[in-house]
ZANUFI-330282 format. One record per residue: x, y, z of N, C-alpha, C in turn. Coordinates in steps of 0.2 Angstrom, whole numbers, padded with zeros to 4 digits, always signed. Each point is the difference from the previous one (the first is absolute). Example, Ala and Ser with C-alpha at 12.3 -4.5 7.8 and 13.67 -1.06 7.14 Angstrom:
% residues 2
+0066-0028+0039-0004+0006+0000+0004+0006+0000/-0002+0005-0004+0004+0006+0001-0004+0005+0003/
% end
This chain:
% residues 467
+0612+0675+0361-0006+0004+0000-0003+0001-0007/-0006-0001-0001-0003+0000-0007-0006+0006+0000/+0000+0004-0005-0005+0005+0000-0007-0004-0001/-0005+0003+0003-0007-0004-0001-0002-0001-0007/+0000+0005-0005-0002-0001-0006+0003-0006-0004/+0007-0002+0002+0003-0005-0003-0001-0007+0003/-0003-0001+0005-0001-0006+0004-0004-0005-0005/-0006+0003-0003-0004-0005-0004+0003-0002-0006/+0004+0004-0003+0004-0002-0006+0005-0006+0002/+0003+0001+0006+0004-0006+0002-0003-0006+0001/-0006+0000+0003-0004-0006+0002-0002-0003-0007/-0002+0004-0005-0002-0003-0006+0006-0003-0004/+0006+0002+0001+0005-0003-0004+0004-0005+0004/-0002-0001+0006+0003-0006+0004-0002-0007-0003/+0004-0005+0001-0002-0006-0002-0006-0003+0005/-0005-0003-0003-0006-0002+0004+0003-0007+0003/+0003+0002+0006+0002-0006+0004-0003+0000+0007/-0002-0006+0002-0004-0001+0006+0003-0006+0004/+0001+0001+0006+0002-0005+0005-0006-0004+0003/-0001-0006-0001-0005-0004+0003+0002-0004+0006/-0002+0001+0006+0002-0003+0006-0005-0006+0001/+0003-0006+0001-0004-0006+0002+0004-0005+0004/+0001+0002+0006+0005-0003+0004+0000-0008+0001/-0006-0002+0000-0001-0008+0001-0003-0003-0006/-0001+0003-0005-0003-0003-0006+0004+0001-0006/+0005-0004-0001+0005+0000-0005-0005-0002-0007/+0000+0004-0005-0004-0002-0005+0002-0006-0004/+0006-0001+0000+0003-0006-0003+0000-0007+0004/-0002+0001+0006+0000-0006+0004-0006-0005-0002/+0001-0007+0001-0006-0004-0001-0006+0001+0004/-0006+0000-0003-0006+0001+0003-0003-0006+0004/-0003+0002+0006-0004-0006+0003+0002-0001+0007/+0006+0000+0002+0002-0002+0007+0002+0007+0004/-0001-0001+0007+0001+0006+0004-0004+0006-0002/+0004+0005+0000-0004+0006-0002+0001+0002-0008/+0001-0005-0004+0001+0002-0007-0007-0001-0003/-0003+0005-0002-0007+0000-0003-0002+0005-0004/-0005+0003+0001-0003+0005-0004+0004+0007-0001/+0004+0002+0005+0004+0006+0000+0005-0001-0005/+0003-0006+0000+0006-0002-0005-0002+0001-0007/-0006-0003-0001-0003+0001-0007-0002+0007-0002/-0003+0003+0005-0002+0007-0001+0007+0005-0002/+0005-0001+0004+0006+0004-0002+0003-0002-0006/+0001-0007-0002+0003-0002-0006-0004+0003-0006/-0007-0001+0000-0004+0001-0006+0000+0008-0001/-0001+0004+0006+0000+0007-0001+0007+0003-0002/+0005-0003+0002+0007+0002-0002+0001-0001-0008/-0002-0006-0002+0000-0001-0007-0004+0005-0005/-0006+0001+0003-0005+0004-0004+0003+0007+0000/+0002+0003+0006+0003+0006+0000+0006+0001-0004/+0004-0005-0001+0006+0001-0005-0003+0001-0007/-0005-0003-0002-0003+0001-0006-0002+0007-0002/-0001+0004+0006-0003+0007-0001+0006+0004+0001/+0006-0002+0000+0006+0004+0000+0003+0001+0007/-0003-0003+0005+0003+0001+0007+0006-0005+0001/+0005+0003+0004+0006-0004+0002-0002-0002+0007/-0001-0006+0001-0002-0003+0007+0006-0004+0003/+0001+0002+0006+0005-0004+0005-0004-0002+0006/-0001-0007+0000-0003-0003+0005+0004-0002+0006/-0001+0003+0006+0005-0002+0005-0004-0005+0005/+0004-0005+0001-0003-0005+0005+0006-0003+0005/-0002-0003+0005+0005-0003+0004+0003-0006-0002/+0007+0000+0000+0003-0006-0002-0001-0006+0006/-0003-0005-0003-0002-0006+0005+0003-0006-0002/+0004-0001-0005+0003-0006-0002+0007+0001-0003/+0005-0004+0002+0007+0000-0003+0000-0002-0007/-0006-0003-0002+0000-0003-0007-0002+0005-0005/-0003+0006+0002-0002+0005-0005+0006+0005-0001/-0001+0004-0005+0005+0005-0002-0002+0006+0003/+0005+0005+0001-0001+0006+0003-0005+0004-0004/+0001+0000-0007-0004+0004-0005-0002-0005-0005/-0007+0000-0002-0002-0004-0005-0005+0004-0005/+0001-0001-0006-0004+0003-0005-0007-0003+0000/-0005+0005-0001-0007-0002-0001-0002+0001-0008/+0003+0006-0002-0001+0002-0007+0005+0005-0002/+0000+0002-0006+0005+0005-0002+0001+0006+0005/-0005+0003+0002+0000+0005+0005-0003-0001+0007/+0001-0006+0002-0003-0002+0007+0005-0005+0002/+0001+0000+0007+0005-0004+0003-0002-0001+0008/+0002-0006+0003-0001-0001+0007+0006+0001+0003/+0000+0004+0006+0007+0001+0003-0002-0003+0007/+0004-0005+0003-0001-0003+0006+0005+0003+0005/-0003+0003+0005+0004+0004+0005+0001-0004+0006/+0006+0002+0003+0002-0004+0007-0004+0004+0005/-0004-0004+0003-0005+0002+0006-0001-0006+0004/+0004-0001+0005+0000-0006+0005+0003-0006-0004/-0001-0006+0003+0004-0006-0003-0003-0001-0007/+0005-0003-0004-0002-0002-0007-0003-0007+0000/-0006+0000+0003-0003-0006+0001-0008+0001+0001/-0004-0005+0000-0007+0001+0001-0001+0003+0007/-0004+0005+0001-0002+0003+0006-0008+0000+0000/-0004-0002+0005-0007+0001+0000-0002+0007+0000/-0005+0001-0004-0002+0007-0002-0001+0004+0006/-0003-0002+0006-0002+0004+0005+0007+0001+0004/+0006-0002-0002+0006+0001+0004+0004+0005-0004/-0002+0003-0006+0004+0003-0005+0001+0008+0002/-0005+0003+0004+0001+0007+0001+0006+0002+0004/+0003-0005+0004+0006+0002+0003+0006+0002-0005/-0001-0003-0006+0006+0001-0005-0002+0006-0005/-0005+0003+0001-0002+0005-0005+0005+0006+0000/+0002+0002+0006+0005+0006+0000+0006-0002-0004/+0003-0006+0000+0005-0002-0004-0002-0001-0007/-0006-0001-0002-0002+0000-0007+0000+0007-0003/-0002+0005+0004+0000+0007-0002+0007+0002-0001/+0005-0002+0005+0007+0002-0001+0003-0003-0006/-0002-0006-0001+0003-0004-0006-0002+0003-0007/-0007+0002+0000-0002+0004-0006+0003+0006-0001/+0001+0004+0005+0003+0007-0001+0007-0001-0002/+0004-0005+0003+0007-0001-0002+0000-0002-0007/-0004-0004-0003+0000-0003-0007-0002+0006-0004/-0005+0004+0002-0002+0006-0004+0005+0005-0001/+0004+0001+0005+0005+0005+0000+0006-0002-0004/+0002-0007+0001+0006-0002-0003-0001-0001-0008/-0006-0001-0002-0002-0001-0007-0003+0007-0003/+0000+0005+0004-0002+0007-0003-0007-0001-0003/-0005-0003+0003-0006-0001-0003-0005+0005+0003/-0004+0003-0005-0004+0006+0001-0007-0003-0001/-0004+0000+0005-0007-0003+0000-0005+0006+0000/-0005+0000-0004-0006+0005+0001-0004-0002+0006/-0001-0006+0002-0004-0002+0006+0002-0007+0002/-0003-0002+0006+0001-0006+0002-0007-0003+0001/-0001-0006-0002-0007-0004+0001+0001-0006+0005/-0003+0001+0006+0000-0005+0005-0006-0005-0001/+0001-0005+0003-0005-0005+0001-0001-0003+0007/-0006-0002+0002-0001-0002+0006+0002+0005+0005/+0001-0002+0007+0002+0005+0005+0007+0001+0001/+0004-0006+0000+0007+0000+0002+0003+0004-0006/-0001-0001-0006+0003+0003-0006-0003+0007+0000/-0006+0001+0002-0003+0007+0000+0004+0004+0005/+0002-0002+0006+0004+0003+0005+0007+0002-0003/+0003-0005-0003+0006+0001-0003+0000+0005-0005/-0005+0000-0004-0001+0005-0006-0001+0007+0003/-0003+0001+0006-0001+0006+0003+0006+0003+0002/+0004-0004+0004+0007+0002+0002+0005+0002-0005/+0000-0004-0006+0004+0001-0005-0002+0006-0004/-0006+0001-0001-0003+0006-0004+0002+0007+0004/+0000-0001+0007+0001+0006+0004+0008+0002-0002/+0004-0005+0000+0007+0001+0000+0002+0003-0007/-0003-0003-0005+0001+0002-0007-0004+0007-0003/-0005+0002+0004-0004+0005-0002-0004-0001-0006/-0003-0006+0000-0004-0001-0006-0007-0003+0003/-0005-0001-0004-0007-0002+0003+0000-0008+0000/-0005-0003+0003-0001-0007+0000-0007-0001+0000/-0002-0006-0003-0007-0003+0000+0001-0007+0004/-0006-0002+0002+0000-0007+0003-0006-0004-0001/+0001-0006-0003-0006-0004-0001+0000-0005+0007/-0006+0000+0002-0002-0004+0006-0003-0006-0003/+0003-0006+0001-0003-0006-0002-0005-0004+0005/+0001+0002+0006-0005-0002+0005+0000+0006+0005/-0005+0000+0005+0000+0005+0005+0000-0004+0007/+0004+0003+0004+0001-0003+0007-0006-0001+0004/-0004+0006+0000-0006+0000+0004-0005-0005-0002/-0001-0001-0006-0005-0004-0003+0003-0008+0001/+0006-0001-0001+0003-0006+0001-0001-0003+0007/+0002+0005+0005+0000-0002+0007-0007-0001+0002/-0005+0004-0003-0007-0001+0002-0003-0007-0001/+0003-0003-0005-0001-0007-0002+0004-0005+0004/+0007+0001+0000+0004-0005+0003+0001+0000+0008/-0001+0007+0002+0000+0001+0007+0007-0003+0003/-0001-0004+0005+0006-0002+0004+0005-0005-0005/-0003-0002-0005+0004-0004-0005+0004+0004-0005/-0001+0006+0000+0004+0005-0005+0007+0000+0002/+0004-0002-0005+0008+0000+0002+0003+0006-0002/-0004+0005-0002+0003+0007-0002+0003+0003+0006/+0006+0003+0000+0003+0004+0005-0005+0005+0003/+0001+0002+0006-0004+0005+0004+0000+0007-0003/+0006+0001-0004+0001+0007-0002-0004+0001-0007/-0003-0005-0003-0002+0000-0006-0005+0006-0001/-0005+0000+0004-0006+0005-0001+0003+0007+0001/+0005+0001+0004+0003+0007+0001+0004+0002-0006/+0003-0005-0003+0004+0001-0006-0005+0002-0006/-0005-0004+0000-0005+0002-0006-0003+0007+0001/-0001+0002+0006-0003+0007+0001+0005+0005-0001/+0007-0001+0002+0005+0004-0002+0001+0001-0008/-0001-0005-0003+0001+0000-0008-0006+0004-0002/-0006-0001+0002-0006+0003-0003-0001+0007+0002/+0004+0002+0005-0001+0008+0002+0006+0003-0003/+0005-0003-0003+0006+0003-0002-0002+0004-0007/+0005+0004-0002-0001+0004-0006+0001-0004-0006/-0005-0004-0002+0001-0004-0005-0007-0002-0003/+0000-0005-0005-0006-0002-0002-0001-0008+0001/-0006-0002+0001-0001-0007+0002-0004-0003-0005/+0002-0006-0002-0004-0004-0005-0004-0006+0003/-0006+0000-0001-0005-0005+0003-0001-0005-0006/+0000-0006+0001-0001-0005-0006-0008-0001-0002/-0004+0003+0004-0007-0001-0001-0004+0006+0003/-0006+0001-0002-0004+0006+0003-0002-0002+0007/+0000-0007+0001-0002-0002+0007+0006+0001+0005/+0006-0001-0002+0006+0002+0004+0000+0008+0001/-0001+0004-0005+0000+0007+0001-0005+0002+0005/-0006-0003+0000-0005+0001+0005+0003-0001+0007/+0003-0006+0001+0003-0002+0006+0006+0004+0003/+0004+0003-0005+0005+0005+0002-0003+0006+0003/-0006+0002-0003-0003+0006+0002-0003-0001+0007/-0004-0005+0000-0004-0002+0006+0004-0002+0006/+0005-0004-0001+0004-0003+0006+0007+0004+0002/+0002+0003-0005+0007+0004+0001-0001+0007+0000/-0006+0003-0003-0001+0007+0000+0004+0003-0005/+0002-0004-0006+0004+0003-0005-0004+0005-0004/+0004+0005-0002-0003+0005-0004-0002-0003-0007/-0006+0000-0002-0003-0003-0006+0004+0003-0007/+0002+0006+0001+0004+0003-0006+0007-0003-0001/+0002-0003+0005+0007-0003-0001+0000-0007-0003/-0006-0003+0000-0001-0007-0002-0002-0001-0008/+0004-0004-0003-0002-0001-0007-0001-0008-0001/-0006-0002-0003-0001-0007-0001+0003-0002-0006/+0005-0005+0000+0003-0003-0006+0000-0008+0002/-0004-0004-0003+0000-0007+0001+0007-0003-0002/+0000-0007+0002+0005-0004-0003-0002-0002-0007/+0004-0004-0003-0002-0002-0007+0001-0007-0001/-0001-0002-0007+0001-0007-0002+0004+0001-0007/+0004-0005+0000+0004-0001-0006-0004-0004-0006/-0003+0004-0004-0004-0003-0005+0004-0004-0005/+0006+0001-0001+0004-0004-0004+0002-0007+0003/+0000+0000+0006+0002-0007+0004-0007-0003+0001/-0005+0003+0003-0006-0003+0002-0005+0001-0006/-0001-0005-0004-0005+0000-0006-0005-0006+0001/-0006+0001-0003-0005-0005+0000+0003-0006-0004/+0000-0006+0004+0003-0006-0003-0005-0006+0000/-0001-0004-0005-0005-0005+0000+0002-0005+0006/-0005-0001+0004+0001-0005+0006+0003-0006-0002/-0002-0003-0005+0003-0007-0002+0007+0001-0001/+0003+0005-0003+0007+0001-0002+0003+0001+0007/-0002+0004+0004+0003+0002+0007+0001-0007+0004/-0005-0004+0000+0000-0006+0004+0005-0005-0003/+0001+0000-0007+0005-0004-0003+0007+0002+0002/+0001+0007+0000+0006+0003+0002+0002-0002+0007/-0005+0000+0004+0002-0002+0007-0001-0007+0002/-0002-0004-0005-0001-0007+0001-0006-0001+0005/-0005+0004+0000-0006-0001+0004-0005-0004-0004/-0004-0004+0004-0005-0004-0003-0005+0004-0003/-0003-0002-0006-0004+0005-0004-0007+0000+0003/-0002-0005+0004-0007+0000+0003+0000+0002+0007/+0005+0003+0003+0000+0003+0006-0005+0006+0001/-0003+0001+0006-0003+0006+0002+0005+0004+0005/+0003+0005-0003+0005+0003+0004-0001+0007+0003/+0001+0001+0006+0000+0007+0003+0007+0002+0002/+0002+0006-0001+0007+0002+0001+0000+0006+0005/+0005-0001+0004+0002+0006+0004+0007+0002-0001/+0002+0006-0001+0006+0003-0001+0002+0005+0005/+0005-0001+0003+0002+0006+0005+0004-0003+0006/+0002+0005+0004+0004-0002+0006-0004-0004+0005/+0004-0004+0004-0004-0004+0005+0000+0004+0007/-0005+0004+0000-0001+0004+0007-0007+0001+0001/-0001+0001+0007-0007-0001+0002-0005+0005-0003/+0002+0006-0002-0005+0005-0002-0002-0002-0007/+0003-0005-0003-0002-0002-0007-0006-0005+0000/-0002-0002+0006-0006-0004+0000+0000-0007-0003/+0006-0003+0000+0000-0007-0003-0004-0005+0004/-0001+0002+0006-0004-0005+0004-0007+0000-0002/-0003+0006-0002-0006+0001-0003-0001-0005-0007/+0005+0001-0004+0000-0004-0006+0000-0008+0002/+0004-0002+0005+0000-0007+0002-0007-0002+0002/-0003+0004+0004-0007-0002+0002-0005+0000-0006/+0001+0005-0005-0004+0000-0006+0001-0007-0004/+0006-0002+0000+0001-0006-0004-0003-0006+0004/+0000+0000+0006-0004-0006+0004-0007+0001-0002/-0003+0006+0000-0007+0001-0001-0001-0002-0008/+0004+0002-0004-0001-0002-0007+0000-0008-0001/+0004-0003+0004+0000-0007-0001-0006-0003+0003/-0003+0003+0005-0007-0002+0002-0005+0001-0005/+0000+0006-0003-0005+0002-0005+0000-0004-0006/+0006-0003-0002+0001-0003-0006+0004-0007+0001/-0003-0004+0004+0004-0006+0002+0002-0005-0006/-0004+0000-0005+0002-0004-0006+0006+0003-0004/+0002+0006+0001+0005+0003-0003+0007+0001+0004/-0001-0003+0006+0006+0001+0005+0006-0004-0003/+0000-0005-0003+0006-0003-0003+0004+0004-0005/-0004+0005-0003+0004+0004-0005+0001+0007+0002/-0002+0001+0006+0001+0007+0003+0007+0001+0002/+0003+0006-0001+0007+0002+0002+0000+0007+0002/+0003+0002+0006+0001+0006+0002+0007+0001+0001/+0003+0004-0005+0007+0002+0000+0002+0006+0003/+0004+0000+0005+0003+0006+0004+0007+0001-0002/+0001+0006-0004+0006+0002-0003+0003+0005+0004/+0006-0001+0004+0003+0006+0004+0003-0003+0006/+0004+0004+0003+0004-0003+0006+0006-0003-0002/+0003-0004+0004+0007-0003-0001-0001-0005-0005/+0005+0000-0005+0000-0004-0006+0000-0008+0002/+0002-0002+0006+0000-0007+0002-0006-0001+0005/-0003+0006+0002-0006-0001+0004+0001-0002+0007/+0006+0001+0002+0002-0001+0007+0005+0006+0003/+0002-0001+0006+0004+0005+0003+0006+0001-0004/+0002+0006-0001+0007+0002-0003+0002+0007+0003/+0006+0001-0002+0003+0006+0003-0003+0007-0003/-0003-0001-0006-0004+0005-0003-0007+0001+0001/-0002-0004+0005-0007+0000+0002-0001+0005+0006/-0005+0005+0000-0001+0004+0005-0003-0005+0006/+0002+0002+0006-0003-0004+0006-0008+0000+0000/-0003+0005-0002-0007+0001+0000-0003-0005-0006/+0004+0000-0005-0002-0004-0006+0000-0008+0002/+0005-0002+0003+0001-0006+0002-0006-0002+0005/-0001+0004+0005-0005-0001+0005-0007-0001-0004/-0001+0004-0005-0007+0000-0004+0000-0007-0004/+0006-0001-0003+0000-0006-0004-0002-0007+0004/+0003+0000+0006-0001-0005+0005-0008+0000+0002/-0002+0006+0001-0008+0000+0002-0004-0003-0006/+0002+0002-0006-0004-0002-0006+0000-0007-0001/+0006-0003+0002+0000-0008-0001-0004-0003+0005/-0001+0003+0006-0004-0003+0005-0008+0001-0002/-0001+0005-0004-0007+0001-0002-0002-0005-0006/+0005-0001-0004-0001-0005-0005-0001-0007+0003/+0004-0002+0005-0001-0006+0003-0007-0001+0003/-0002+0006+0004-0006+0000+0004-0006-0001-0005/+0000+0004-0006-0005+0000-0005+0000-0007-0004/+0005-0004+0000+0000-0006-0004+0000+0002-0007/+0004+0005-0002+0001+0001-0007+0007+0000-0003/+0004-0005+0003+0007-0001-0003+0000-0002-0007/-0006-0004-0002+0000-0002-0007-0001+0005-0005/-0003+0006+0002-0002+0005-0004+0006+0006-0001/+0002+0001+0006+0005+0006+0001+0007-0001-0002/+0003+0004-0004+0007-0001-0001+0004+0007+0001/+0005+0000+0004+0004+0006+0002+0006-0001-0005/+0000+0005-0005+0005+0000-0005+0007+0003+0001/-0001+0005+0006+0006+0004+0001+0001+0005-0005/+0005+0004+0000+0001+0005-0005+0001-0003-0007/-0003+0003-0005+0001-0002-0006+0003+0005-0005/+0003-0003-0005+0003+0004-0005-0004+0005-0003/+0001+0007+0000-0004+0005-0002-0001+0000-0008/+0004-0003-0003-0001-0001-0007-0005-0005-0002/-0002-0004+0005-0005-0005-0002-0007+0002+0004/+0000+0006+0003-0006+0001+0004-0006+0001-0004/+0001+0003-0006-0006+0001-0004-0003-0007-0002/+0004-0005-0001-0003-0006-0001-0004-0003+0006/+0003+0001+0006-0004-0002+0006-0007+0003+0000/+0000+0007-0001-0006+0003+0000-0005-0003-0005/+0003-0001-0007-0004-0002-0005-0003-0007+0001/+0004-0004+0003-0002-0007+0002-0005-0001+0005/-0001+0005+0004-0005+0000+0005-0007+0002-0003/-0005-0003+0004-0007+0002-0002-0002+0006+0003/+0003+0002+0006-0001+0006+0004+0006+0001+0004/+0001+0007+0001+0005+0002+0005-0003+0003+0006/+0002-0002+0006-0003+0002+0006+0005+0005+0004/-0003+0005+0001+0004+0005+0004-0004+0002+0007/+0001-0004+0005-0005+0000+0006+0003+0005+0006/+0004+0005-0002+0003+0004+0005-0005+0003+0005/+0003+0001+0006-0004+0004+0005+0002+0007-0001/+0006+0002-0003+0002+0006-0001+0004+0000-0006/-0001+0004-0005+0003+0001-0006+0000+0007-0003/+0005+0004+0001+0000+0007-0002-0001+0001-0007/+0003-0005-0004-0001+0001-0008-0001-0007-0002/+0006-0004-0001-0001-0007-0002+0002+0000-0008/+0006-0003-0002+0001-0001-0007-0002-0006-0002/-0002-0005+0004-0002-0007-0002-0006+0000-0004/-0005+0004+0002-0007+0000-0004+0002+0003-0007/+0004+0005-0001+0002+0003-0007+0003-0006-0004/+0005-0003+0003+0004-0005-0004-0005-0006-0002/-0004-0002+0004-0005-0005-0001-0004+0002-0006/-0003+0006+0001-0005+0002-0005+0003+0001-0007/+0007+0002+0000+0003+0001-0006+0002-0007-0003/+0000-0005+0004+0002-0006-0003-0007-0004-0002/-0005+0003+0001-0007-0003-0002-0003-0004+0005/+0002+0001+0006-0004-0004+0006-0004+0004+0004/-0006-0001+0001-0004+0004+0005+0002-0001+0007/-0001+0005+0004+0002+0001+0007-0006+0000+0005/+0001-0004+0005-0005+0001+0006+0004+0003+0006/-0002+0006+0002+0005+0003+0005-0004+0003+0006/+0003+0002+0005-0003+0003+0006-0002+0007-0002/-0005+0003+0003-0002+0007-0001+0004+0004+0004/+0006+0001-0001+0004+0004+0004+0005+0005-0004/+0002+0005+0003+0005+0005-0002-0001+0001-0008/+0006+0000-0003+0000+0002-0007-0003-0005-0005/-0001-0006+0003-0003-0005-0005-0007+0002-0002/-0003+0004+0004-0007+0002-0001+0000+0005-0006/+0006+0003-0002+0001+0004-0005+0002-0004-0007/+0005-0004+0001+0002-0004-0006-0005-0005-0003/-0004-0003+0005-0005-0005-0003-0007+0004+0001/-0004-0001-0006-0006+0002+0000-0005-0006+0001/-0003+0000+0006-0004-0006+0003-0005-0002-0005/+0000-0006-0002-0005-0003-0005+0002+0002-0007/+0005+0004-0001+0001+0001-0007+0007-0002-0002/+0005+0001+0004+0007-0002-0002+0003-0005+0006/-0005-0002+0004+0002-0004+0006-0005+0000+0005/+0001-0004+0005-0005+0000+0006+0003+0002+0006/-0003+0004+0004+0002+0003+0007-0005-0003+0005/+0003-0003+0005-0003-0003+0006+0003+0003+0006/-0004+0000+0006+0002+0002+0006+0006-0004+0003/+0005+0003+0002+0006-0003+0003-0001-0005+0005/+0002-0006+0000-0001-0005+0005-0006-0004-0001/-0004+0001-0005-0006-0004-0001+0001-0005-0005/+0003-0006+0003+0002-0006-0004-0006-0003-0004/-0006+0000+0003-0006-0002-0004-0001+0004-0006/+0000+0007+0000-0001+0004-0005+0006-0001-0006/+0006-0001+0003+0005-0001-0005-0001-0007-0004/-0002-0005+0004-0001-0007-0003-0006+0001-0005/-0005+0004+0001-0006+0000-0004+0003+0004-0007/+0004+0005+0001+0002+0003-0006+0005-0004-0004/+0004-0003+0003+0005-0005-0003-0004-0005-0004/-0005-0003+0003-0004-0006-0003-0004+0003-0006/-0002+0006+0001-0004+0003-0006+0004+0001-0006/+0006+0002+0001+0005+0001-0006+0002-0006-0003/+0001-0005+0005+0002-0007-0003-0005-0004-0004/-0007+0002+0001-0005-0003-0003-0005+0004-0004/+0002+0006-0001-0004+0004-0005+0005+0003-0005/+0000-0003-0006+0005+0002-0005-0002+0007-0003/-0006+0002+0000-0002+0006-0003+0002+0006+0005/-0001-0001+0006+0002+0005+0005+0008+0001+0000/+0003-0006+0000+0008+0000+0000+0002+0004-0006/-0003-0001-0006+0002+0003-0006-0001+0007+0000/-0005+0003+0003-0002+0007+0000+0005+0003+0005/+0002-0003+0006+0004+0003+0004+0007+0000-0003/+0002-0005-0003+0007+0000-0003+0000+0006-0005/-0005+0000-0005+0001+0006-0005+0000+0007+0003/-0004+0001+0005+0000+0006+0003+0006+0002+0004/+0003-0005+0003+0006+0000+0004+0006+0002-0004/+0000-0003-0006+0006+0002-0005-0001+0007-0002/-0006+0002-0001-0001+0007-0002+0002+0005+0006/-0002-0002+0006+0001+0004+0005+0007+0002+0002/+0004-0005-0001+0007+0001+0002+0004+0004-0004/-0003+0002-0006+0004+0004-0005+0001+0007+0003/-0004+0002+0005+0000+0006+0003+0006+0001+0005/+0003-0006+0002+0005-0001+0005+0007-0002-0003/+0001+0001-0007+0006-0002-0003+0006+0005+0003/+0006-0003+0001+0005+0003+0003+0002+0007-0004/-0001+0000-0007+0001+0006-0003-0005+0005+0002/-0006-0001+0001-0005+0005+0003+0002+0002+0007/+0002-0004+0004+0002+0001+0007+0007+0005+0000/+0004-0002-0005+0007+0004+0000-0002+0007-0003/-0004+0001-0004-0002+0006-0003-0003+0005+0006/-0004-0003+0004-0003+0003+0006+0006+0002+0005/+0005-0005+0001+0005+0002+0005+0005+0005-0003/+0001+0000-0006+0005+0005-0003-0003+0007+0000/-0007+0000-0001-0003+0007+0001+0000+0002+0007/+0000-0004+0005+0000+0002+0007+0007+0002+0002/+0005-0004-0003+0007+0002+0002+0001+0007-0003/-0002+0001-0006+0002+0007-0003-0004+0006+0004/-0006-0002+0002-0004+0005+0004+0003+0001+0007/+0003-0005+0003+0003+0001+0006+0006+0004+0000/+0004-0002-0005+0007+0004-0001-0001+0007-0001/-0005+0002-0005-0001+0007-0001-0003+0003+0006/-0005-0003+0003-0003+0003+0006+0005+0001+0005/+0004-0005+0002+0005+0001+0005+0005+0006-0001/+0003+0000-0006+0005+0005-0001-0003+0007-0001/-0007+0000-0002-0003+0007-0001-0001+0002+0007/-0003-0004+0005-0001+0002+0007+0007+0002+0003/+0005-0004-0001+0007+0001+0003+0002+0007-0003/-0001+0002-0006+0003+0006-0003-0004+0006+0003/-0006+0000+0001-0004+0006+0002-0001+0000+0007/+0001-0005+0004-0002+0000+0007+0006-0001+0004/+0005-0003-0002+0006-0001+0003+0006+0004-0002/-0001+0005-0005+0005+0004-0002+0004+0004+0006/+0006+0001-0001+0004+0003+0006-0001+0008+0000/-0004+0003-0004-0001+0007+0001+0002+0004-0006/+0005-0003-0004+0002+0003-0006-0002-0003-0007/-0005-0004+0001-0003-0003-0006+0004-0006-0003/+0004-0003+0005+0004-0006-0002-0002-0005+0005/+0001-0006-0003-0001-0006+0004+0005-0006-0001/+0001-0004+0006+0005-0005-0001-0003-0006-0003/+0004-0003-0005-0002-0007-0002+0006-0004+0000/+0001-0005+0004+0006-0003+0000+0001-0007-0002/-0005-0005+0002+0000-0007-0002+0007-0003+0000/+0003+0002+0006+0007-0003+0001+0000-0002+0008/+0003-0006+0001+0000-0002+0007+0005+0005+0004/-0001+0001+0006+0005+0004+0004+0006-0005+0001/+0005+0003+0003+0006-0004+0001-0001-0005+0005/-0004+0002+0006-0002-0005+0005-0008+0000+0001/-0003-0004-0004-0008+0000+0000-0002-0002+0007/-0005+0004+0002-0004-0001+0007-0003-0007-0001/+0002-0004+0005-0004-0007+0000-0005+0000+0005/-0006-0002-0002-0006+0000+0004+0001-0005+0006/-0003+0001+0006+0001-0004+0006-0003-0007-0002/+0004-0005+0003-0002-0007-0001-0007-0001+0004/-0004-0004-0004-0006-0003+0004-0005+0004+0002/-0001+0007-0003-0005+0004+0002-0002+0005-0006/-0006+0001-0001-0002+0005-0005+0002+0007+0003/+0002+0004-0005+0002+0007+0002-0006+0004-0001/+0000+0006+0003-0006+0004-0001+0000+0006+0004/
% end
């Protein structure tokens, strides 16, 4: 039992240690196939940037391969810890919730055995958010949660093709109504949380994703094409991302066909590179069933449109080379039907390549239409084709958008994002223990602060949200 006046002194002297939960997105995993994508990058870059601010970060993910180690270092004060939660193999994302109780139990066991004291837990997505909520309750500490997508918005688009488990929206509502803080990655997502979930606006903080400005830098197009062995005279449109329906790759393919119609004399030198998905471009054990289905659908569209001579599916690419792919392109296309934030536009602009993107979600925030890129209505292939054609044929406009984009992304450096996150962490911790001290005191001016797992942690019920 600790006297109330001493609790704040204890908080200040504790090591700045945070547990980051990301059950399905191992930050050290290869990017591009299955569900390895933006969240992996988000957690990895945020972890590194927080370490530079003095935070000790332990990233907890699910062990999914016998080839990986139990613990891996990210930096001096950051590491990835892979927990036993279900089979140590690839599991489709929509099947993972069954193993979340074991994930919580494995975390609490590791935390207790290693005598780790965390100031707070940072969950991501909804599975990890649920696990963070359960773990924080046991340890008596606060938690925050970043939502990278929202179930209601996603389902409104995908409808019957949405592979998300039926519990998803209930879990999201449980997290948003819990005693914690919610992180929206854009003002648009914040508005959706309030309008669709009834979330208290005071609980929501907008902190976007960021871009690594050391990795993604303006590179001369000629140099980038030489590095990648691309022909110098090509007209290149680039897509980077997962192979899933909401990404709108079908719109891009239709735009490519329209572009070939608009510029028939340029068709021999046109290329549309699609980077993402399985490295070999076909079925594999690390391919989500929904990803395979979409890949096959897109192949059919390519055949139907007669653009096999233009389109190339590259599969997952080495992230170390990604900035060269961006720089080698004349334009990066982000044709998503739904995109809560989107790291790709930032990476492309940082690499010096203008973006043509759908006017959806957080993209409307990161791209200034007509200044740092172009926004068009989702699904409008003709509008995409027109904007792509314009950038490929108007050097002055291309140069202006390139320069403005390079300047725009400076606002989204990971150091800036980590500063905002660190401030939020500290506010949350102080606020939580302040309220705990003055509202949950046991009557004699004292409050319990334990941060230790019980001998037998209460395991949440399998397969259902608590509430």
